[in-house]
mmCIF file of the N, C-alpha and C atoms, coordinates in Angstrom:
data_MODEL
# 
_entry.id   MODEL 
# 
loop_
_atom_site.group_PDB 
_atom_site.id 
_atom_site.type_symbol 
_atom_site.label_atom_id 
_atom_site.label_alt_id 
_atom_site.label_comp_id 
_atom_site.label_asym_id 
_atom_site.label_entity_id 
_atom_site.label_seq_id 
_atom_site.pdbx_PDB_ins_code 
_atom_site.Cartn_x 
_atom_site.Cartn_y 
_atom_site.Cartn_z 
_atom_site.occupancy 
_atom_site.B_iso_or_equiv 
_atom_site.pdbx_formal_charge 
_atom_site.auth_seq_id 
_atom_site.auth_comp_id 
_atom_site.auth_asym_id 
_atom_site.auth_atom_id 
_atom_site.pdbx_PDB_model_num 
ATOM 1   N N  . MET A 1 1  ? -0.698 44.095  -9.779  1.00 0.00 ? 1  MET A N  1 
ATOM 2   C CA . MET A 1 1  ? -0.829 43.252  -8.626  1.00 0.00 ? 1  MET A CA 1 
ATOM 3   C C  . MET A 1 1  ? -1.796 42.114  -8.940  1.00 0.00 ? 1  MET A C  1 
ATOM 4   N N  . LYS A 1 2  ? -1.946 41.868  -10.519 1.00 0.00 ? 2  LYS A N  1 
ATOM 5   C CA . LYS A 1 2  ? -2.526 40.581  -11.045 1.00 0.00 ? 2  LYS A CA 1 
ATOM 6   C C  . LYS A 1 2  ? -1.553 39.590  -10.697 1.00 0.00 ? 2  LYS A C  1 
ATOM 7   N N  . THR A 1 3  ? 0.007  39.897  -10.757 1.00 0.00 ? 3  THR A N  1 
ATOM 8   C CA . THR A 1 3  ? 0.815  38.809  -10.676 1.00 0.00 ? 3  THR A CA 1 
ATOM 9   C C  . THR A 1 3  ? 0.949  38.834  -9.281  1.00 0.00 ? 3  THR A C  1 
ATOM 10  N N  . PHE A 1 4  ? 1.083  39.257  -8.175  1.00 0.00 ? 4  PHE A N  1 
ATOM 11  C CA . PHE A 1 4  ? 1.016  39.243  -6.878  1.00 0.00 ? 4  PHE A CA 1 
ATOM 12  C C  . PHE A 1 4  ? -0.266 38.105  -6.738  1.00 0.00 ? 4  PHE A C  1 
ATOM 13  N N  . ILE A 1 5  ? -1.338 38.260  -7.059  1.00 0.00 ? 5  ILE A N  1 
ATOM 14  C CA . ILE A 1 5  ? -2.322 37.566  -6.693  1.00 0.00 ? 5  ILE A CA 1 
ATOM 15  C C  . ILE A 1 5  ? -2.043 36.204  -7.460  1.00 0.00 ? 5  ILE A C  1 
ATOM 16  N N  . LEU A 1 6  ? -2.006 35.970  -8.676  1.00 0.00 ? 6  LEU A N  1 
ATOM 17  C CA . LEU A 1 6  ? -1.315 34.767  -9.263  1.00 0.00 ? 6  LEU A CA 1 
ATOM 18  C C  . LEU A 1 6  ? -0.169 34.057  -8.500  1.00 0.00 ? 6  LEU A C  1 
ATOM 19  N N  . PHE A 1 7  ? 0.812  34.680  -8.167  1.00 0.00 ? 7  PHE A N  1 
ATOM 20  C CA . PHE A 1 7  ? 1.727  34.170  -7.399  1.00 0.00 ? 7  PHE A CA 1 
ATOM 21  C C  . PHE A 1 7  ? 1.362  33.664  -6.178  1.00 0.00 ? 7  PHE A C  1 
ATOM 22  N N  . ALA A 1 8  ? 0.572  34.499  -5.350  1.00 0.00 ? 8  ALA A N  1 
ATOM 23  C CA . ALA A 1 8  ? 0.100  34.025  -4.115  1.00 0.00 ? 8  ALA A CA 1 
ATOM 24  C C  . ALA A 1 8  ? -0.698 32.806  -4.098  1.00 0.00 ? 8  ALA A C  1 
ATOM 25  N N  . ALA A 1 9  ? -1.870 32.199  -5.020  1.00 0.00 ? 9  ALA A N  1 
ATOM 26  C CA . ALA A 1 9  ? -2.540 31.402  -5.716  1.00 0.00 ? 9  ALA A CA 1 
ATOM 27  C C  . ALA A 1 9  ? -1.855 30.195  -5.536  1.00 0.00 ? 9  ALA A C  1 
ATOM 28  N N  . VAL A 1 10 ? -0.548 30.655  -6.079  1.00 0.00 ? 10 VAL A N  1 
ATOM 29  C CA . VAL A 1 10 ? -0.193 29.604  -6.626  1.00 0.00 ? 10 VAL A CA 1 
ATOM 30  C C  . VAL A 1 10 ? 1.167  28.819  -5.382  1.00 0.00 ? 10 VAL A C  1 
ATOM 31  N N  . ALA A 1 11 ? 1.311  29.577  -4.870  1.00 0.00 ? 11 ALA A N  1 
ATOM 32  C CA . ALA A 1 11 ? 2.310  29.547  -3.547  1.00 0.00 ? 11 ALA A CA 1 
ATOM 33  C C  . ALA A 1 11 ? 1.496  28.840  -2.585  1.00 0.00 ? 11 ALA A C  1 
ATOM 34  N N  . LEU A 1 12 ? 0.055  29.289  -2.292  1.00 0.00 ? 12 LEU A N  1 
ATOM 35  C CA . LEU A 1 12 ? -0.934 28.738  -1.617  1.00 0.00 ? 12 LEU A CA 1 
ATOM 36  C C  . LEU A 1 12 ? -1.338 27.110  -1.768  1.00 0.00 ? 12 LEU A C  1 
ATOM 37  N N  . LEU A 1 13 ? -1.226 27.087  -3.066  1.00 0.00 ? 13 LEU A N  1 
ATOM 38  C CA . LEU A 1 13 ? -1.720 25.900  -3.534  1.00 0.00 ? 13 LEU A CA 1 
ATOM 39  C C  . LEU A 1 13 ? -0.668 24.802  -3.308  1.00 0.00 ? 13 LEU A C  1 
ATOM 40  N N  . THR A 1 14 ? 0.392  25.447  -3.555  1.00 0.00 ? 14 THR A N  1 
ATOM 41  C CA . THR A 1 14 ? 1.787  24.403  -3.684  1.00 0.00 ? 14 THR A CA 1 
ATOM 42  C C  . THR A 1 14 ? 2.046  24.027  -1.819  1.00 0.00 ? 14 THR A C  1 
ATOM 43  N N  . PHE A 1 15 ? 1.858  25.212  -1.063  1.00 0.00 ? 15 PHE A N  1 
ATOM 44  C CA . PHE A 1 15 ? 1.920  24.781  0.184   1.00 0.00 ? 15 PHE A CA 1 
ATOM 45  C C  . PHE A 1 15 ? 1.497  24.066  1.177   1.00 0.00 ? 15 PHE A C  1 
ATOM 46  N N  . SER A 1 16 ? -0.103 23.999  0.184   1.00 0.00 ? 16 SER A N  1 
ATOM 47  C CA . SER A 1 16 ? -1.253 23.409  1.281   1.00 0.00 ? 16 SER A CA 1 
ATOM 48  C C  . SER A 1 16 ? -1.498 22.295  1.154   1.00 0.00 ? 16 SER A C  1 
ATOM 49  N N  . TYR A 1 17 ? -1.028 21.279  -0.370  1.00 0.00 ? 17 TYR A N  1 
ATOM 50  C CA . TYR A 1 17 ? -0.855 20.268  -0.632  1.00 0.00 ? 17 TYR A CA 1 
ATOM 51  C C  . TYR A 1 17 ? -0.609 19.129  0.727   1.00 0.00 ? 17 TYR A C  1 
ATOM 52  N N  . THR A 1 18 ? -1.514 18.370  0.774   1.00 0.00 ? 18 THR A N  1 
ATOM 53  C CA . THR A 1 18 ? -1.098 16.936  1.609   1.00 0.00 ? 18 THR A CA 1 
ATOM 54  C C  . THR A 1 18 ? -0.885 15.840  1.022   1.00 0.00 ? 18 THR A C  1 
ATOM 55  N N  . SER A 1 19 ? -0.324 15.084  1.336   1.00 0.00 ? 19 SER A N  1 
ATOM 56  C CA . SER A 1 19 ? 0.020  13.667  0.569   1.00 0.00 ? 19 SER A CA 1 
ATOM 57  C C  . SER A 1 19 ? -1.496 12.729  1.005   1.00 0.00 ? 19 SER A C  1 
ATOM 58  N N  . THR A 1 20 ? -2.216 12.324  -0.081  1.00 0.00 ? 20 THR A N  1 
ATOM 59  C CA . THR A 1 20 ? -3.014 11.636  0.473   1.00 0.00 ? 20 THR A CA 1 
ATOM 60  C C  . THR A 1 20 ? -2.927 10.026  0.610   1.00 0.00 ? 20 THR A C  1 
ATOM 61  N N  . SER A 1 21 ? -1.577 9.735   0.850   1.00 0.00 ? 21 SER A N  1 
ATOM 62  C CA . SER A 1 21 ? -1.311 8.139   0.720   1.00 0.00 ? 21 SER A CA 1 
ATOM 63  C C  . SER A 1 21 ? -0.708 8.369   2.674   1.00 0.00 ? 21 SER A C  1 
ATOM 64  N N  . ALA A 1 22 ? -1.322 9.645   3.491   1.00 0.00 ? 22 ALA A N  1 
ATOM 65  C CA . ALA A 1 22 ? -0.979 9.550   4.659   1.00 0.00 ? 22 ALA A CA 1 
ATOM 66  C C  . ALA A 1 22 ? -1.980 8.951   5.406   1.00 0.00 ? 22 ALA A C  1 
ATOM 67  N N  . GLN A 1 23 ? -1.300 7.935   5.901   1.00 0.00 ? 23 GLN A N  1 
ATOM 68  C CA . GLN A 1 23 ? -1.848 7.184   7.123   1.00 0.00 ? 23 GLN A CA 1 
ATOM 69  C C  . GLN A 1 23 ? -2.783 7.357   8.344   1.00 0.00 ? 23 GLN A C  1 
ATOM 70  N N  . ILE A 1 24 ? -4.182 7.212   8.343   1.00 0.00 ? 24 ILE A N  1 
ATOM 71  C CA . ILE A 1 24 ? -4.187 8.094   9.309   1.00 0.00 ? 24 ILE A CA 1 
ATOM 72  C C  . ILE A 1 24 ? -4.527 6.979   10.200  1.00 0.00 ? 24 ILE A C  1 
ATOM 73  N N  . LEU A 1 25 ? -5.404 5.648   10.252  1.00 0.00 ? 25 LEU A N  1 
ATOM 74  C CA . LEU A 1 25 ? -5.717 4.837   11.291  1.00 0.00 ? 25 LEU A CA 1 
ATOM 75  C C  . LEU A 1 25 ? -4.547 3.549   11.250  1.00 0.00 ? 25 LEU A C  1 
ATOM 76  N N  . ASN A 1 26 ? -4.224 3.274   12.126  1.00 0.00 ? 26 ASN A N  1 
ATOM 77  C CA . ASN A 1 26 ? -3.305 1.754   12.405  1.00 0.00 ? 26 ASN A CA 1 
ATOM 78  C C  . ASN A 1 26 ? -4.145 0.685   11.648  1.00 0.00 ? 26 ASN A C  1 
ATOM 79  N N  . THR A 1 27 ? -3.342 -0.053  10.877  1.00 0.00 ? 27 THR A N  1 
ATOM 80  C CA . THR A 1 27 ? -3.942 -0.799  9.948   1.00 0.00 ? 27 THR A CA 1 
ATOM 81  C C  . THR A 1 27 ? -3.244 -2.241  10.418  1.00 0.00 ? 27 THR A C  1 
ATOM 82  N N  . SER A 1 28 ? -3.846 -3.508  10.238  1.00 0.00 ? 28 SER A N  1 
ATOM 83  C CA . SER A 1 28 ? -3.234 -4.675  10.039  1.00 0.00 ? 28 SER A CA 1 
ATOM 84  C C  . SER A 1 28 ? -3.910 -5.963  9.339   1.00 0.00 ? 28 SER A C  1 
ATOM 85  N N  . LEU A 1 29 ? -3.071 -6.982  9.360   1.00 0.00 ? 29 LEU A N  1 
ATOM 86  C CA . LEU A 1 29 ? -3.527 -8.104  8.597   1.00 0.00 ? 29 LEU A CA 1 
ATOM 87  C C  . LEU A 1 29 ? -3.244 -9.360  9.149   1.00 0.00 ? 29 LEU A C  1 
ATOM 88  N N  . THR A 1 30 ? -4.417 -10.016 9.326   1.00 0.00 ? 30 THR A N  1 
ATOM 89  C CA . THR A 1 30 ? -4.256 -11.333 9.540   1.00 0.00 ? 30 THR A CA 1 
ATOM 90  C C  . THR A 1 30 ? -4.634 -12.289 8.972   1.00 0.00 ? 30 THR A C  1 
ATOM 91  N N  . ILE A 1 31 ? -3.226 -13.236 8.422   1.00 0.00 ? 31 ILE A N  1 
ATOM 92  C CA . ILE A 1 31 ? -3.554 -14.292 7.433   1.00 0.00 ? 31 ILE A CA 1 
ATOM 93  C C  . ILE A 1 31 ? -3.461 -15.759 8.164   1.00 0.00 ? 31 ILE A C  1 
ATOM 94  N N  . SER A 1 32 ? -4.372 -16.472 7.492   1.00 0.00 ? 32 SER A N  1 
ATOM 95  C CA . SER A 1 32 ? -4.346 -18.197 8.028   1.00 0.00 ? 32 SER A CA 1 
ATOM 96  C C  . SER A 1 32 ? -4.188 -18.701 6.784   1.00 0.00 ? 32 SER A C  1 
ATOM 97  N N  . VAL A 1 33 ? -3.267 -19.596 6.355   1.00 0.00 ? 33 VAL A N  1 
ATOM 98  C CA . VAL A 1 33 ? -3.120 -20.722 5.193   1.00 0.00 ? 33 VAL A CA 1 
ATOM 99  C C  . VAL A 1 33 ? -3.332 -22.161 5.560   1.00 0.00 ? 33 VAL A C  1 
ATOM 100 N N  . ARG A 1 34 ? -4.493 -22.507 4.778   1.00 0.00 ? 34 ARG A N  1 
ATOM 101 C CA . ARG A 1 34 ? -4.919 -23.840 5.232   1.00 0.00 ? 34 ARG A CA 1 
ATOM 102 C C  . ARG A 1 34 ? -5.271 -24.667 3.392   1.00 0.00 ? 34 ARG A C  1 
ATOM 103 N N  . ASP A 1 35 ? -4.770 -25.977 4.110   1.00 0.00 ? 35 ASP A N  1 
ATOM 104 C CA . ASP A 1 35 ? -4.683 -27.052 3.260   1.00 0.00 ? 35 ASP A CA 1 
ATOM 105 C C  . ASP A 1 35 ? -6.167 -27.959 2.679   1.00 0.00 ? 35 ASP A C  1 
ATOM 106 N N  . GLU A 1 36 ? -6.247 -28.335 1.996   1.00 0.00 ? 36 GLU A N  1 
ATOM 107 C CA . GLU A 1 36 ? -7.338 -28.803 1.354   1.00 0.00 ? 36 GLU A CA 1 
ATOM 108 C C  . GLU A 1 36 ? -8.257 -29.128 2.473   1.00 0.00 ? 36 GLU A C  1 
ATOM 109 N N  . VAL A 1 37 ? -7.483 -29.995 3.542   1.00 0.00 ? 37 VAL A N  1 
ATOM 110 C CA . VAL A 1 37 ? -8.717 -30.319 4.450   1.00 0.00 ? 37 VAL A CA 1 
ATOM 111 C C  . VAL A 1 37 ? -9.188 -29.345 5.588   1.00 0.00 ? 37 VAL A C  1 
ATOM 112 N N  . GLY A 1 38 ? -8.751 -28.245 5.491   1.00 0.00 ? 38 GLY A N  1 
ATOM 113 C CA . GLY A 1 38 ? -8.858 -27.211 6.563   1.00 0.00 ? 38 GLY A CA 1 
ATOM 114 C C  . GLY A 1 38 ? -7.829 -26.869 7.601   1.00 0.00 ? 38 GLY A C  1 
ATOM 115 N N  . ASN A 1 39 ? -6.654 -27.643 7.573   1.00 0.00 ? 39 ASN A N  1 
ATOM 116 C CA . ASN A 1 39 ? -5.831 -27.520 8.799   1.00 0.00 ? 39 ASN A CA 1 
ATOM 117 C C  . ASN A 1 39 ? -4.761 -26.382 8.481   1.00 0.00 ? 39 ASN A C  1 
ATOM 118 N N  . ILE A 1 40 ? -4.170 -25.541 9.499   1.00 0.00 ? 40 ILE A N  1 
ATOM 119 C CA . ILE A 1 40 ? -3.310 -24.556 9.280   1.00 0.00 ? 40 ILE A CA 1 
ATOM 120 C C  . ILE A 1 40 ? -2.102 -25.010 8.585   1.00 0.00 ? 40 ILE A C  1 
ATOM 121 N N  . VAL A 1 41 ? -1.489 -24.544 8.032   1.00 0.00 ? 41 VAL A N  1 
ATOM 122 C CA . VAL A 1 41 ? -0.225 -24.844 7.390   1.00 0.00 ? 41 VAL A CA 1 
ATOM 123 C C  . VAL A 1 41 ? 0.740  -23.604 8.104   1.00 0.00 ? 41 VAL A C  1 
ATOM 124 N N  . SER A 1 42 ? 1.968  -24.509 8.707   1.00 0.00 ? 42 SER A N  1 
ATOM 125 C CA . SER A 1 42 ? 2.696  -23.795 9.240   1.00 0.00 ? 42 SER A CA 1 
ATOM 126 C C  . SER A 1 42 ? 4.030  -23.298 8.326   1.00 0.00 ? 42 SER A C  1 
ATOM 127 N N  . GLY A 1 43 ? 4.339  -22.330 8.440   1.00 0.00 ? 43 GLY A N  1 
ATOM 128 C CA . GLY A 1 43 ? 5.599  -22.257 7.770   1.00 0.00 ? 43 GLY A CA 1 
ATOM 129 C C  . GLY A 1 43 ? 5.622  -21.870 6.488   1.00 0.00 ? 43 GLY A C  1 
ATOM 130 N N  . ALA A 1 44 ? 4.151  -21.489 5.965   1.00 0.00 ? 44 ALA A N  1 
ATOM 131 C CA . ALA A 1 44 ? 4.055  -21.385 4.626   1.00 0.00 ? 44 ALA A CA 1 
ATOM 132 C C  . ALA A 1 44 ? 4.134  -19.684 4.247   1.00 0.00 ? 44 ALA A C  1 
ATOM 133 N N  . GLU A 1 45 ? 4.831  -19.549 2.907   1.00 0.00 ? 45 GLU A N  1 
ATOM 134 C CA . GLU A 1 45 ? 5.593  -18.236 2.915   1.00 0.00 ? 45 GLU A CA 1 
ATOM 135 C C  . GLU A 1 45 ? 4.257  -17.596 1.929   1.00 0.00 ? 45 GLU A C  1 
ATOM 136 N N  . VAL A 1 46 ? 3.929  -16.484 2.455   1.00 0.00 ? 46 VAL A N  1 
ATOM 137 C CA . VAL A 1 46 ? 2.938  -15.390 1.743   1.00 0.00 ? 46 VAL A CA 1 
ATOM 138 C C  . VAL A 1 46 ? 3.238  -14.144 0.994   1.00 0.00 ? 46 VAL A C  1 
ATOM 139 N N  . LYS A 1 47 ? 3.315  -14.033 -0.098  1.00 0.00 ? 47 LYS A N  1 
ATOM 140 C CA . LYS A 1 47 ? 3.646  -12.695 -0.789  1.00 0.00 ? 47 LYS A CA 1 
ATOM 141 C C  . LYS A 1 47 ? 2.344  -11.880 -1.307  1.00 0.00 ? 47 LYS A C  1 
ATOM 142 N N  . LEU A 1 48 ? 2.404  -10.764 -0.783  1.00 0.00 ? 48 LEU A N  1 
ATOM 143 C CA . LEU A 1 48 ? 1.346  -9.911  -1.303  1.00 0.00 ? 48 LEU A CA 1 
ATOM 144 C C  . LEU A 1 48 ? 2.124  -8.740  -2.523  1.00 0.00 ? 48 LEU A C  1 
ATOM 145 N N  . PHE A 1 49 ? 0.903  -8.618  -3.510  1.00 0.00 ? 49 PHE A N  1 
ATOM 146 C CA . PHE A 1 49 ? 1.265  -7.757  -4.934  1.00 0.00 ? 49 PHE A CA 1 
ATOM 147 C C  . PHE A 1 49 ? 0.469  -6.877  -4.452  1.00 0.00 ? 49 PHE A C  1 
ATOM 148 N N  . GLU A 1 50 ? 0.849  -5.438  -5.690  1.00 0.00 ? 50 GLU A N  1 
ATOM 149 C CA . GLU A 1 50 ? 0.003  -4.613  -5.814  1.00 0.00 ? 50 GLU A CA 1 
ATOM 150 C C  . GLU A 1 50 ? -1.514 -4.472  -6.324  1.00 0.00 ? 50 GLU A C  1 
ATOM 151 N N  . ASN A 1 51 ? -1.245 -5.211  -7.523  1.00 0.00 ? 51 ASN A N  1 
ATOM 152 C CA . ASN A 1 51 ? -1.961 -5.391  -8.500  1.00 0.00 ? 51 ASN A CA 1 
ATOM 153 C C  . ASN A 1 51 ? -2.075 -7.209  -8.956  1.00 0.00 ? 51 ASN A C  1 
ATOM 154 N N  . GLU A 1 52 ? -3.013 -7.446  -9.862  1.00 0.00 ? 52 GLU A N  1 
ATOM 155 C CA . GLU A 1 52 ? -2.781 -8.487  -10.738 1.00 0.00 ? 52 GLU A CA 1 
ATOM 156 C C  . GLU A 1 52 ? -1.851 -8.905  -11.664 1.00 0.00 ? 52 GLU A C  1 
ATOM 157 N N  . GLN A 1 53 ? -1.353 -7.285  -12.303 1.00 0.00 ? 53 GLN A N  1 
ATOM 158 C CA . GLN A 1 53 ? -0.446 -8.226  -13.333 1.00 0.00 ? 53 GLN A CA 1 
ATOM 159 C C  . GLN A 1 53 ? 0.710  -8.739  -12.435 1.00 0.00 ? 53 GLN A C  1 
ATOM 160 N N  . ASP A 1 54 ? 1.035  -7.627  -11.240 1.00 0.00 ? 54 ASP A N  1 
ATOM 161 C CA . ASP A 1 54 ? 2.505  -7.924  -10.605 1.00 0.00 ? 54 ASP A CA 1 
ATOM 162 C C  . ASP A 1 54 ? 1.919  -9.258  -10.293 1.00 0.00 ? 54 ASP A C  1 
ATOM 163 N N  . TYR A 1 55 ? 0.828  -9.791  -9.787  1.00 0.00 ? 55 TYR A N  1 
ATOM 164 C CA . TYR A 1 55 ? 0.784  -11.229 -9.517  1.00 0.00 ? 55 TYR A CA 1 
ATOM 165 C C  . TYR A 1 55 ? 1.031  -12.318 -10.386 1.00 0.00 ? 55 TYR A C  1 
ATOM 166 N N  . LEU A 1 56 ? 0.708  -11.991 -11.519 1.00 0.00 ? 56 LEU A N  1 
ATOM 167 C CA . LEU A 1 56 ? 0.608  -12.941 -12.680 1.00 0.00 ? 56 LEU A CA 1 
ATOM 168 C C  . LEU A 1 56 ? 2.204  -13.155 -13.083 1.00 0.00 ? 56 LEU A C  1 
ATOM 169 N N  . LYS A 1 57 ? 2.844  -11.986 -12.883 1.00 0.00 ? 57 LYS A N  1 
ATOM 170 C CA . LYS A 1 57 ? 4.510  -12.197 -13.290 1.00 0.00 ? 57 LYS A CA 1 
ATOM 171 C C  . LYS A 1 57 ? 5.144  -12.515 -12.486 1.00 0.00 ? 57 LYS A C  1 
ATOM 172 N N  . GLU A 1 58 ? 4.519  -12.108 -10.918 1.00 0.00 ? 58 GLU A N  1 
ATOM 173 C CA . GLU A 1 58 ? 5.232  -12.526 -10.020 1.00 0.00 ? 58 GLU A CA 1 
ATOM 174 C C  . GLU A 1 58 ? 6.597  -11.415 -9.935  1.00 0.00 ? 58 GLU A C  1 
ATOM 175 N N  . VAL A 1 59 ? 6.106  -10.061 -9.904  1.00 0.00 ? 59 VAL A N  1 
ATOM 176 C CA . VAL A 1 59 ? 7.308  -9.008  -9.960  1.00 0.00 ? 59 VAL A CA 1 
ATOM 177 C C  . VAL A 1 59 ? 6.821  -8.138  -8.933  1.00 0.00 ? 59 VAL A C  1 
ATOM 178 N N  . ASN A 1 60 ? 7.331  -7.168  -8.437  1.00 0.00 ? 60 ASN A N  1 
ATOM 179 C CA . ASN A 1 60 ? 6.850  -6.300  -7.483  1.00 0.00 ? 60 ASN A CA 1 
ATOM 180 C C  . ASN A 1 60 ? 6.454  -6.575  -6.393  1.00 0.00 ? 60 ASN A C  1 
ATOM 181 N N  . VAL A 1 61 ? 7.001  -7.678  -5.416  1.00 0.00 ? 61 VAL A N  1 
ATOM 182 C CA . VAL A 1 61 ? 6.526  -8.335  -4.316  1.00 0.00 ? 61 VAL A CA 1 
ATOM 183 C C  . VAL A 1 61 ? 6.039  -7.107  -2.962  1.00 0.00 ? 61 VAL A C  1 
ATOM 184 N N  . VAL A 1 62 ? 5.435  -6.515  -3.013  1.00 0.00 ? 62 VAL A N  1 
ATOM 185 C CA . VAL A 1 62 ? 4.751  -5.327  -1.928  1.00 0.00 ? 62 VAL A CA 1 
ATOM 186 C C  . VAL A 1 62 ? 5.705  -5.809  -0.537  1.00 0.00 ? 62 VAL A C  1 
ATOM 187 N N  . CYS A 1 63 ? 5.056  -7.138  0.062   1.00 0.00 ? 63 CYS A N  1 
ATOM 188 C CA . CYS A 1 63 ? 5.527  -7.660  1.259   1.00 0.00 ? 63 CYS A CA 1 
ATOM 189 C C  . CYS A 1 63 ? 5.877  -9.579  1.185   1.00 0.00 ? 63 CYS A C  1 
ATOM 190 N N  . ARG A 1 64 ? 6.612  -9.508  1.973   1.00 0.00 ? 64 ARG A N  1 
ATOM 191 C CA . ARG A 1 64 ? 7.107  -11.380 1.925   1.00 0.00 ? 64 ARG A CA 1 
ATOM 192 C C  . ARG A 1 64 ? 6.947  -11.756 3.292   1.00 0.00 ? 64 ARG A C  1 
ATOM 193 N N  . ARG A 1 65 ? 6.311  -12.684 3.907   1.00 0.00 ? 65 ARG A N  1 
ATOM 194 C CA . ARG A 1 65 ? 6.392  -13.230 4.807   1.00 0.00 ? 65 ARG A CA 1 
ATOM 195 C C  . ARG A 1 65 ? 6.801  -14.310 5.181   1.00 0.00 ? 65 ARG A C  1 
ATOM 196 N N  . ASN A 1 66 ? 6.985  -15.204 5.890   1.00 0.00 ? 66 ASN A N  1 
ATOM 197 C CA . ASN A 1 66 ? 7.067  -16.686 6.141   1.00 0.00 ? 66 ASN A CA 1 
ATOM 198 C C  . ASN A 1 66 ? 6.402  -16.833 7.752   1.00 0.00 ? 66 ASN A C  1 
ATOM 199 N N  . LEU A 1 67 ? 5.170  -17.687 7.619   1.00 0.00 ? 67 LEU A N  1 
ATOM 200 C CA . LEU A 1 67 ? 4.127  -17.504 8.651   1.00 0.00 ? 67 LEU A CA 1 
ATOM 201 C C  . LEU A 1 67 ? 4.661  -18.856 9.693   1.00 0.00 ? 67 LEU A C  1 
ATOM 202 N N  . ARG A 1 68 ? 4.452  -18.485 10.583  1.00 0.00 ? 68 ARG A N  1 
ATOM 203 C CA . ARG A 1 68 ? 4.864  -19.603 11.457  1.00 0.00 ? 68 ARG A CA 1 
ATOM 204 C C  . ARG A 1 68 ? 3.823  -20.639 12.058  1.00 0.00 ? 68 ARG A C  1 
# 
């Protein structure tokens, strides 16, 4: 009986797990690149990195876009 309860508990925990990275809300990001004077720069390339170390090494780009 103890084995069955242990098995049932493990099965319940295993199958009730839900991913914490599931996206619940729609998200968006608006980026405006400006020069020193404040004018919008057309055609600028923007790279997004997951963390500062990746940015400093310029590796593992999460997203790369050319702005219009």
